VEXLOGU-147846 format. One record per residue (C-alpha): residue in one letter; residue number from 1; x negated, y, z negated. Coordinates in Angstrom, 1 decimal, always signed. Example, Ala and Ser with C-alpha at 12.3 -4.5 7.8 and 13.67 -1.06 7.14 Angstrom:
BEGIN
- res, n, x, y, z
- A, 1, -12.3, -4.5, -7.8
- S, 2, -13.7, -1.1, -7.1
REM end
This chain:
BEGIN
- res, n, x, y, z
- X, 1, +112.5, -118.9, +111.9
- X, 2, +114.1, -116.6, +114.4
- X, 3, +117.0, -114.4, +113.0
- X, 4, +119.4, -112.4, +115.1
- X, 5, +121.3, -109.8, +113.0
- X, 6, +124.5, -108.7, +114.7
- X, 7, +126.9, -105.8, +113.9
- X, 8, +130.3, -106.1, +115.6
- X, 9, +131.9, -103.3, +117.6
- X, 10, +134.1, -100.9, +115.8
- X, 11, +137.5, -99.9, +117.4
- X, 12, +138.1, -96.2, +118.1
- X, 13, +138.3, -94.5, +114.7
- X, 14, +138.3, -91.1, +113.1
- X, 15, +134.7, -91.4, +112.0
- X, 16, +133.5, -93.1, +115.1
- X, 17, +133.5, -89.8, +117.1
- X, 18, +133.7, -91.7, +120.4
- X, 19, +134.8, -88.7, +122.4
- X, 20, +132.3, -86.3, +120.7
- X, 21, +129.2, -88.6, +121.1
- X, 22, +129.2, -87.9, +124.8
- X, 23, +128.3, -84.3, +124.2
- X, 24, +125.1, -85.3, +122.3
- X, 25, +124.2, -88.3, +124.5
- X, 26, +124.5, -90.7, +121.6
- X, 27, +126.0, -94.2, +121.6
- X, 28, +127.1, -94.5, +118.0
- X, 29, +127.6, -92.3, +115.0
- X, 30, +125.7, -94.4, +112.4
- X, 31, +123.4, -97.4, +112.3
- X, 32, +124.2, -100.6, +110.4
- X, 33, +122.5, -99.8, +107.1
- X, 34, +123.4, -103.0, +105.4
- X, 35, +121.9, -105.2, +108.1
- X, 36, +118.7, -103.1, +108.3
- X, 37, +118.3, -103.5, +104.6
- X, 38, +118.9, -107.2, +104.7
- X, 39, +116.4, -107.4, +107.5
- X, 40, +113.8, -105.9, +105.2
- X, 41, +114.4, -108.8, +102.7
- X, 42, +113.5, -111.5, +105.2
- X, 43, +110.2, -113.3, +105.0
- X, 44, +107.4, -111.4, +106.8
- X, 45, +106.5, -114.4, +109.0
- X, 46, +110.0, -114.7, +110.5
- X, 47, +111.0, -113.1, +113.8
- X, 48, +114.0, -110.9, +113.8
- X, 49, +116.1, -108.9, +116.2
- X, 50, +119.2, -106.7, +115.7
- X, 51, +122.0, -106.1, +118.1
- X, 52, +124.5, -103.4, +117.3
- X, 53, +127.5, -104.0, +119.6
- X, 54, +128.4, -100.3, +119.3
- X, 55, +125.1, -99.5, +121.2
- X, 56, +124.7, -102.4, +123.6
- X, 57, +126.5, -105.6, +124.6
- X, 58, +125.6, -108.9, +122.8
- X, 59, +124.3, -111.3, +125.4
- X, 60, +124.3, -115.1, +125.4
- X, 61, +120.6, -115.0, +125.7
- X, 62, +120.4, -113.0, +122.5
- X, 63, +122.3, -115.7, +120.7
- X, 64, +120.3, -118.5, +122.4
- X, 65, +117.0, -117.0, +121.1
- X, 66, +118.0, -117.3, +117.5
- X, 67, +117.9, -120.1, +115.0
- X, 68, +120.4, -118.3, +112.8
- X, 69, +122.9, -115.5, +113.3
- X, 70, +123.3, -113.0, +110.4
- X, 71, +126.6, -111.1, +110.7
- X, 72, +127.8, -108.2, +108.6
- X, 73, +131.1, -106.3, +109.0
- X, 74, +133.7, -104.0, +107.4
- X, 75, +137.4, -104.8, +107.4
- X, 76, +138.0, -102.6, +110.4
- X, 77, +135.6, -104.8, +112.5
- X, 78, +137.6, -107.9, +111.8
- X, 79, +138.5, -108.6, +115.5
- X, 80, +135.0, -108.0, +116.7
- X, 81, +133.5, -110.3, +114.0
- X, 82, +135.9, -113.1, +115.0
- X, 83, +134.8, -112.9, +118.6
- X, 84, +131.1, -112.9, +117.8
- X, 85, +131.5, -115.9, +115.4
- X, 86, +133.3, -117.9, +118.0
- X, 87, +130.7, -117.1, +120.7
- X, 88, +127.9, -118.2, +118.4
- X, 89, +129.7, -121.4, +117.4
- X, 90, +130.3, -122.2, +121.1
- X, 91, +126.6, -122.0, +121.6
- X, 92, +125.9, -124.2, +118.6
- X, 93, +124.4, -121.6, +116.3
- X, 94, +124.5, -121.4, +112.5
- X, 95, +126.4, -118.3, +111.4
- X, 96, +125.7, -116.6, +108.0
- X, 97, +128.1, -113.8, +107.1
- X, 98, +128.2, -111.0, +104.5
- X, 99, +129.5, -107.5, +103.9
- X, 100, +132.8, -106.0, +102.8
- X, 101, +135.0, -107.9, +105.3
- X, 102, +133.8, -111.3, +104.1
- X, 103, +133.5, -110.4, +100.4
- X, 104, +137.2, -109.4, +100.5
- X, 105, +138.4, -112.5, +102.3
- X, 106, +135.8, -115.1, +103.4
- X, 107, +138.5, -117.8, +103.4
- X, 108, +139.9, -116.3, +106.6
- X, 109, +136.7, -117.3, +108.5
- X, 110, +136.5, -121.1, +108.5
- X, 111, +134.0, -121.1, +111.4
- X, 112, +131.3, -119.4, +109.4
- X, 113, +128.7, -121.8, +108.0
- X, 114, +127.4, -119.8, +105.0
- X, 115, +128.6, -116.8, +103.2
- X, 116, +126.3, -114.4, +101.3
- X, 117, +128.8, -112.2, +99.5
- X, 118, +128.9, -109.2, +97.1
- X, 119, +125.6, -107.3, +96.6
- X, 120, +122.8, -108.8, +98.7
- X, 121, +120.0, -107.9, +96.2
- X, 122, +121.4, -110.7, +94.0
- X, 123, +122.9, -113.3, +96.4
- X, 124, +120.6, -113.1, +99.5
- X, 125, +117.4, -114.2, +97.6
- X, 126, +119.4, -117.2, +96.3
- X, 127, +120.3, -118.1, +99.9
- X, 128, +116.7, -117.8, +101.0
- X, 129, +115.5, -119.9, +98.1
- X, 130, +118.0, -122.7, +98.9
- X, 131, +117.2, -122.5, +102.6
- X, 132, +113.5, -123.0, +101.9
- X, 133, +114.4, -126.0, +99.7
- X, 134, +116.8, -127.5, +102.2
- X, 135, +119.8, -127.4, +99.9
- X, 136, +122.1, -124.6, +101.2
- X, 137, +125.5, -124.0, +99.6
- X, 138, +128.6, -122.8, +101.5
- X, 139, +129.1, -119.7, +99.4
- X, 140, +126.7, -117.4, +97.5
- X, 141, +128.5, -114.9, +95.3
- X, 142, +127.9, -113.0, +92.1
- X, 143, +129.6, -110.4, +89.9
- X, 144, +126.2, -109.2, +88.7
- X, 145, +125.4, -105.6, +89.5
- X, 146, +121.8, -105.3, +90.6
- X, 147, +119.3, -102.6, +89.7
- X, 148, +118.9, -100.6, +93.0
- X, 149, +115.1, -100.7, +92.6
- X, 150, +115.6, -104.2, +94.1
- X, 151, +116.8, -102.7, +97.3
- X, 152, +114.1, -102.6, +100.0
- X, 153, +113.6, -99.7, +102.4
- X, 154, +115.6, -100.5, +105.6
- X, 155, +113.7, -101.8, +108.5
- X, 156, +114.2, -98.9, +110.9
- X, 157, +111.9, -100.5, +113.5
- X, 158, +114.8, -102.8, +114.6
- X, 159, +116.8, -100.0, +116.2
- X, 160, +116.3, -97.0, +118.5
- X, 161, +117.0, -94.0, +116.4
- X, 162, +117.9, -91.9, +119.4
- X, 163, +121.1, -93.9, +120.0
- X, 164, +122.6, -92.5, +116.8
- X, 165, +123.9, -89.1, +115.7
- X, 166, +123.0, -89.5, +112.0
- X, 167, +121.0, -91.8, +109.8
- X, 168, +122.1, -93.3, +106.5
- X, 169, +120.6, -93.3, +103.0
- X, 170, +122.2, -94.7, +99.8
- X, 171, +121.3, -93.1, +96.5
- X, 172, +123.9, -94.7, +94.2
- X, 173, +126.6, -97.3, +94.0
- X, 174, +129.8, -97.3, +92.0
- X, 175, +132.4, -94.7, +90.9
- X, 176, +133.5, -93.6, +87.5
- X, 177, +137.1, -93.1, +88.6
- X, 178, +139.8, -95.8, +89.1
- X, 179, +142.1, -94.7, +91.9
- X, 180, +144.8, -97.4, +92.4
- X, 181, +144.3, -97.7, +96.1
- X, 182, +140.5, -97.8, +96.1
- X, 183, +138.2, -100.8, +95.9
- X, 184, +134.9, -99.1, +95.2
- X, 185, +134.9, -99.4, +91.4
- X, 186, +136.1, -103.0, +91.8
- X, 187, +133.3, -103.9, +94.1
- X, 188, +130.5, -101.9, +92.7
- X, 189, +131.6, -101.0, +89.2
- X, 190, +132.6, -97.9, +87.3
- X, 191, +129.1, -97.4, +85.9
- X, 192, +127.0, -95.6, +88.5
- X, 193, +123.7, -97.1, +89.4
- X, 194, +121.2, -94.8, +91.1
- X, 195, +117.8, -95.1, +92.8
- X, 196, +114.8, -93.4, +91.3
- X, 197, +113.8, -90.0, +92.7
- X, 198, +110.4, -91.4, +94.0
- X, 199, +112.3, -94.1, +95.8
- X, 200, +114.7, -91.7, +97.5
- X, 201, +111.7, -89.6, +98.7
- X, 202, +110.1, -92.8, +100.0
- X, 203, +113.2, -93.6, +102.1
- X, 204, +113.2, -90.1, +103.5
- X, 205, +109.5, -90.4, +104.2
- X, 206, +110.1, -93.6, +106.1
- X, 207, +112.8, -92.0, +108.3
- X, 208, +110.5, -89.0, +108.9
- X, 209, +107.6, -91.4, +109.9
- X, 210, +110.0, -93.3, +112.2
- X, 211, +110.6, -90.0, +114.1
- X, 212, +114.0, -89.0, +112.8
- X, 213, +115.0, -85.3, +112.6
- X, 214, +118.5, -84.0, +111.9
- X, 215, +121.5, -85.3, +110.0
- X, 216, +121.4, -87.9, +107.2
- X, 217, +124.5, -89.1, +105.5
- X, 218, +124.2, -90.1, +101.8
- X, 219, +126.7, -92.9, +101.9
- X, 220, +127.4, -92.8, +98.1
- X, 221, +131.1, -93.1, +97.4
- X, 222, +130.7, -90.4, +94.8
- X, 223, +127.3, -88.6, +95.1
- X, 224, +128.0, -86.7, +91.8
- X, 225, +129.2, -89.6, +89.8
- X, 226, +126.1, -89.3, +87.6
- X, 227, +125.5, -85.5, +87.6
- X, 228, +122.5, -85.7, +85.2
- X, 229, +120.6, -88.0, +87.5
- X, 230, +121.5, -86.0, +90.6
- X, 231, +120.3, -82.8, +89.0
- X, 232, +117.0, -84.6, +88.2
- X, 233, +116.6, -85.7, +91.8
- X, 234, +117.7, -82.5, +93.7
- X, 235, +114.8, -80.2, +92.6
- X, 236, +112.3, -82.8, +94.0
- X, 237, +114.3, -83.1, +97.2
- X, 238, +114.4, -79.3, +97.5
- X, 239, +110.6, -79.1, +97.2
- X, 240, +110.1, -82.0, +99.6
- X, 241, +112.4, -80.3, +102.2
- X, 242, +110.7, -76.9, +101.8
- X, 243, +107.2, -78.4, +102.2
- X, 244, +108.2, -80.0, +105.5
- X, 245, +110.2, -77.1, +106.9
- X, 246, +113.6, -78.8, +106.4
- X, 247, +113.5, -81.8, +108.8
- X, 248, +116.8, -83.0, +107.6
- X, 249, +120.3, -81.7, +106.8
- X, 250, +122.5, -83.9, +104.5
- X, 251, +126.2, -84.6, +104.0
- X, 252, +127.9, -86.9, +101.5
- X, 253, +131.0, -87.7, +99.6
- X, 254, +132.0, -86.4, +96.2
- X, 255, +135.0, -85.9, +93.9
- X, 256, +136.8, -82.5, +93.9
- X, 257, +135.3, -81.6, +90.5
- X, 258, +132.1, -80.7, +92.3
- X, 259, +133.7, -77.3, +92.5
- X, 260, +133.4, -76.9, +88.7
- X, 261, +129.6, -77.1, +88.7
- X, 262, +128.1, -74.0, +90.3
- X, 263, +124.6, -75.1, +89.4
- X, 264, +125.0, -78.4, +91.2
- X, 265, +126.5, -76.7, +94.3
- X, 266, +123.6, -74.3, +94.5
- X, 267, +121.1, -77.1, +94.2
- X, 268, +122.8, -79.1, +97.0
- X, 269, +122.9, -76.1, +99.2
- X, 270, +119.2, -75.4, +98.6
- X, 271, +118.4, -79.1, +99.4
- X, 272, +120.2, -78.5, +102.8
- X, 273, +123.4, -80.3, +102.2
- X, 274, +125.9, -78.7, +104.6
- X, 275, +129.0, -80.9, +104.4
- X, 276, +130.8, -82.9, +101.8
- X, 277, +133.8, -85.2, +102.0
- X, 278, +136.4, -84.9, +99.3
- X, 279, +139.2, -87.3, +98.5
- X, 280, +142.0, -84.8, +98.0
- X, 281, +144.7, -87.3, +99.0
- X, 282, +147.8, -85.2, +98.3
- X, 283, +149.2, -82.0, +96.8
- X, 284, +152.0, -83.9, +95.2
- X, 285, +151.1, -84.1, +91.5
- X, 286, +153.6, -87.0, +91.0
- X, 287, +151.7, -89.0, +93.7
- X, 288, +148.3, -88.1, +92.2
- X, 289, +149.6, -89.5, +88.8
- X, 290, +151.0, -92.6, +90.5
- X, 291, +147.6, -93.5, +92.1
- X, 292, +145.6, -92.5, +89.0
- X, 293, +143.8, -89.7, +90.7
- X, 294, +143.4, -87.9, +87.4
- X, 295, +140.4, -85.8, +88.5
- X, 296, +142.6, -83.9, +91.0
- X, 297, +145.3, -83.0, +88.5
- X, 298, +145.5, -79.8, +86.5
- X, 299, +143.4, -77.8, +89.0
- X, 300, +143.9, -75.5, +91.8
- X, 301, +142.9, -77.7, +94.7
- X, 302, +142.9, -74.9, +97.2
- X, 303, +140.6, -72.8, +95.0
- X, 304, +138.3, -75.8, +94.6
- X, 305, +137.9, -76.1, +98.3
- X, 306, +137.2, -72.4, +98.8
- X, 307, +134.5, -72.5, +96.1
- X, 308, +132.7, -75.3, +97.8
- X, 309, +132.9, -73.6, +101.2
- X, 310, +131.6, -70.4, +99.7
- X, 311, +128.6, -72.3, +98.4
- X, 312, +127.6, -73.2, +101.9
- X, 313, +129.2, -76.7, +102.3
- X, 314, +131.8, -77.4, +104.8
- X, 315, +134.6, -79.4, +103.1
- X, 316, +135.8, -82.5, +105.0
- X, 317, +138.7, -84.1, +103.2
- X, 318, +140.9, -87.2, +103.1
- X, 319, +144.7, -87.1, +102.7
- X, 320, +147.2, -89.9, +102.2
- X, 321, +150.9, -90.1, +102.9
- X, 322, +153.2, -92.9, +101.9
- X, 323, +152.9, -92.9, +98.1
- X, 324, +156.1, -94.0, +96.2
- X, 325, +156.6, -90.5, +95.0
- X, 326, +156.3, -88.9, +98.4
- X, 327, +159.4, -87.5, +100.1
- X, 328, +159.7, -86.3, +103.7
- X, 329, +158.6, -82.9, +102.4
- X, 330, +155.1, -84.2, +101.9
- X, 331, +154.2, -83.7, +105.6
- X, 332, +154.9, -80.0, +105.7
- X, 333, +153.2, -79.6, +102.3
- X, 334, +150.0, -81.2, +103.6
- X, 335, +150.1, -79.2, +106.8
- X, 336, +150.3, -76.0, +104.9
- X, 337, +147.5, -76.9, +102.5
- X, 338, +145.2, -78.0, +105.3
- X, 339, +145.8, -74.9, +107.3
- X, 340, +145.5, -72.5, +104.4
- X, 341, +142.3, -73.9, +103.0
- X, 342, +140.5, -74.2, +106.4
- X, 343, +139.8, -78.0, +106.0
- X, 344, +138.9, -78.4, +109.7
- X, 345, +138.0, -82.1, +109.4
- X, 346, +141.1, -83.4, +107.8
- X, 347, +141.4, -87.2, +107.8
- X, 348, +145.1, -87.9, +107.2
- X, 349, +146.2, -91.5, +107.0
- X, 350, +149.1, -93.6, +105.8
- X, 351, +148.5, -95.5, +102.6
- X, 352, +146.6, -98.7, +103.4
- X, 353, +146.7, -101.5, +100.8
- X, 354, +143.3, -103.1, +100.4
- X, 355, +142.7, -106.6, +99.0
- X, 356, +141.7, -106.9, +95.3
- X, 357, +142.8, -103.3, +94.4
- X, 358, +145.2, -102.5, +91.6
- X, 359, +147.6, -101.2, +94.3
- X, 360, +147.4, -104.6, +96.1
- X, 361, +148.2, -106.4, +92.8
- X, 362, +151.1, -104.1, +92.0
- X, 363, +152.8, -104.3, +95.4
- X, 364, +152.2, -108.0, +95.5
- X, 365, +154.1, -108.3, +92.2
- X, 366, +156.9, -106.1, +93.6
- X, 367, +157.0, -108.3, +96.8
- X, 368, +156.2, -105.3, +98.9
- X, 369, +153.1, -106.4, +100.8
- X, 370, +153.6, -106.7, +104.6
- X, 371, +150.4, -107.9, +106.2
- X, 372, +146.7, -107.6, +106.0
- X, 373, +144.8, -104.4, +105.6
- X, 374, +143.4, -103.0, +108.9
- X, 375, +140.7, -101.0, +107.1
- X, 376, +141.3, -97.9, +109.4
- X, 377, +142.7, -95.0, +107.5
- X, 378, +143.9, -93.2, +110.7
- X, 379, +146.2, -95.7, +112.4
- X, 380, +149.9, -96.6, +112.9
- X, 381, +149.5, -99.7, +110.7
- X, 382, +151.6, -100.0, +107.5
- X, 383, +150.9, -103.2, +105.5
- X, 384, +153.5, -102.6, +102.7
- X, 385, +157.1, -101.6, +102.4
- X, 386, +157.2, -97.8, +101.6
- X, 387, +159.8, -96.3, +99.4
- X, 388, +160.3, -93.6, +102.0
- X, 389, +161.1, -96.2, +104.7
- X, 390, +158.6, -97.4, +107.3
- X, 391, +160.1, -95.5, +110.3
- X, 392, +160.4, -92.2, +108.4
- X, 393, +156.8, -92.6, +107.2
- X, 394, +155.4, -93.4, +110.7
- X, 395, +157.4, -90.7, +112.4
- X, 396, +156.5, -88.0, +109.9
- X, 397, +152.8, -89.1, +110.0
- X, 398, +152.5, -89.0, +113.7
- X, 399, +154.2, -85.6, +113.8
- X, 400, +151.8, -84.3, +111.1
- X, 401, +148.8, -85.6, +113.0
- X, 402, +149.9, -84.0, +116.2
- X, 403, +150.4, -80.7, +114.3
- X, 404, +147.0, -80.8, +112.6
- X, 405, +145.1, -81.5, +115.8
- X, 406, +146.9, -79.3, +118.1
- X, 407, +144.5, -76.8, +119.7
- X, 408, +146.3, -73.8, +118.1
- X, 409, +146.2, -75.2, +114.5
- X, 410, +142.7, -76.6, +114.8
- X, 411, +141.1, -73.4, +115.9
- X, 412, +143.2, -71.5, +113.4
- X, 413, +141.6, -73.7, +110.7
- X, 414, +138.1, -73.0, +112.0
- X, 415, +138.8, -69.3, +111.6
- X, 416, +140.2, -69.8, +108.1
- X, 417, +137.1, -71.9, +107.2
- X, 418, +134.8, -69.1, +108.4
- X, 419, +136.5, -66.6, +106.2
- X, 420, +135.3, -68.4, +103.0
- X, 421, +132.2, -70.2, +104.4
- X, 422, +128.8, -68.8, +103.4
- X, 423, +126.3, -70.6, +105.7
- X, 424, +123.0, -71.7, +104.1
- X, 425, +121.9, -74.6, +106.3
- X, 426, +118.2, -74.4, +107.4
- X, 427, +116.3, -76.0, +110.2
- X, 428, +115.8, -75.6, +113.9
- X, 429, +118.3, -76.4, +116.7
- X, 430, +117.1, -79.5, +118.4
- X, 431, +117.0, -79.9, +122.2
- X, 432, +119.8, -82.4, +122.0
- X, 433, +121.9, -80.0, +120.1
- X, 434, +121.2, -77.2, +122.6
- X, 435, +122.3, -79.6, +125.4
- X, 436, +125.4, -80.4, +123.5
- X, 437, +126.2, -76.6, +123.3
- X, 438, +125.8, -76.2, +127.1
- X, 439, +128.0, -79.2, +127.7
- X, 440, +130.6, -77.7, +125.3
- X, 441, +130.6, -74.5, +127.4
- X, 442, +131.4, -76.6, +130.5
- X, 443, +133.8, -79.2, +129.1
- X, 444, +135.6, -77.1, +126.5
- X, 445, +134.9, -73.5, +127.6
- X, 446, +136.0, -74.2, +131.2
- X, 447, +137.8, -77.5, +131.6
- X, 448, +139.9, -77.6, +128.5
- X, 449, +143.3, -76.1, +127.4
- X, 450, +141.3, -74.8, +124.4
- X, 451, +139.0, -72.8, +126.7
- X, 452, +140.0, -69.3, +125.7
- X, 453, +140.2, -70.2, +122.0
- X, 454, +136.7, -71.6, +122.1
- X, 455, +135.3, -68.8, +124.1
- X, 456, +136.9, -66.2, +121.8
- X, 457, +135.6, -68.1, +118.7
- X, 458, +132.1, -68.3, +120.0
- X, 459, +131.9, -64.6, +120.7
- X, 460, +133.4, -63.6, +117.3
- X, 461, +131.1, -66.0, +115.4
- X, 462, +128.0, -64.7, +117.2
- X, 463, +128.7, -61.1, +116.2
- X, 464, +130.2, -61.6, +112.8
- X, 465, +128.8, -64.7, +111.2
- X, 466, +125.9, -65.9, +113.4
- X, 467, +124.6, -68.3, +110.7
- X, 468, +127.7, -70.4, +111.3
- X, 469, +127.3, -70.6, +115.1
- X, 470, +126.0, -74.2, +115.2
- X, 471, +128.7, -75.4, +112.8
- X, 472, +131.4, -73.8, +115.0
- X, 473, +130.0, -75.6, +118.1
- X, 474, +130.0, -78.9, +116.2
- X, 475, +133.5, -78.4, +115.0
- X, 476, +134.8, -77.6, +118.5
- X, 477, +133.1, -80.8, +119.9
- X, 478, +134.5, -82.9, +117.1
- X, 479, +137.9, -81.4, +117.8
- X, 480, +137.8, -83.0, +121.3
- X, 481, +137.5, -86.4, +119.6
- X, 482, +140.3, -85.8, +117.0
- X, 483, +142.7, -84.6, +119.7
- X, 484, +142.0, -87.7, +121.8
- X, 485, +142.6, -89.9, +118.8
- X, 486, +145.8, -88.2, +117.8
- X, 487, +147.1, -88.5, +121.3
- X, 488, +146.1, -92.2, +121.5
- X, 489, +147.9, -92.9, +118.3
- X, 490, +151.1, -91.2, +119.4
- X, 491, +151.1, -93.1, +122.7
- X, 492, +150.3, -96.5, +121.1
REM end
């Protein structure tokens, strides 16, 4: 059996870093972890290839080679997935689809032959068994939550690691919180399931053996959802990193209450975590209560950000506008918070209503849904009727985005971030990173309207906080991407 695994092209997104990747000579930010994991579950005797459409074009001869096409996608890849499905069917191929896009709405893809939905550790073996016995069913789904010891180590041999700016590792699934707009607890459960410490070390060893050095994203939706298990794992990870002279630096996602645990922050810093994404969402307490974001209430959110930055982790954060309790004042409030806390990487999006969430059910009951979810948090798309009014929401949002990613405000935030940031990241600067720095001097330091701000920032950082120099270069390069994206949205 010959299997072609295909990952559709992603549109230009906040986390795609399209305009920043050029500085580091990379083709995509992240590899398709789900497909690489599924590939490792295939019978050893089968032939397999993987095409990531974000790295290279899918050719007809790729499709013709295969007996079956395995397709995985997220909601944001909907259009790319449809195109690939149609091409494969035109060439008479069997298409098997899975991943978040299809688990959320498989009925929207009538051309797909077979669906393997939900968590593949349960459903994919059932598909393989029925395939071997010649009695395939149309849909394989299960509400069962698998033990993550069933998850194989991804087959990294199917991709060229040099094409990506970071690798991916998953430690846990699930989230103990129940935010109204979020589908994580619905898909993966409120009870966190974690991999064993030896298993995480084995995955890191596999990446090291494959030749990877540099950034690894722990893709957990809430890395600290089970603090007891994380604190068991981190000392082993610290020792592993120290013994190998810190080949990796890590970043992840967590809830804001990470700031309350100084011991955990110190351990993450020692393990070489240098960034964390927080779902702050809003400074409006009424909106936090509305969306059931209880963990963000009754705390000084600005102080929480500063504590995490001081521990050596850059805070990236997500913000949402368009809650029912939001008024036009929310835009200025968020701008002030983002600037004053130095959250340089601020992902601000309009509320997006995802299928199967509590928000979807509520707005459907109120007859306020207005289209399918796009899956892109940073877009002009509004798929519900906002209390504020759609035009007021879109206009205020675009203005806010333009303000946040103006050169003046962006570099001001970097300066504010440096005031509270205490750099602790270890590891050598790679040749690729050095080339990116030289390109930044040329493209930003000379041929950019931010040139004098960038040059001034580099000089000041070199003399006053040299340990943050690499972080400053990365932020400046990412700023090019964010500014392009904000401009594109405004002109769309």
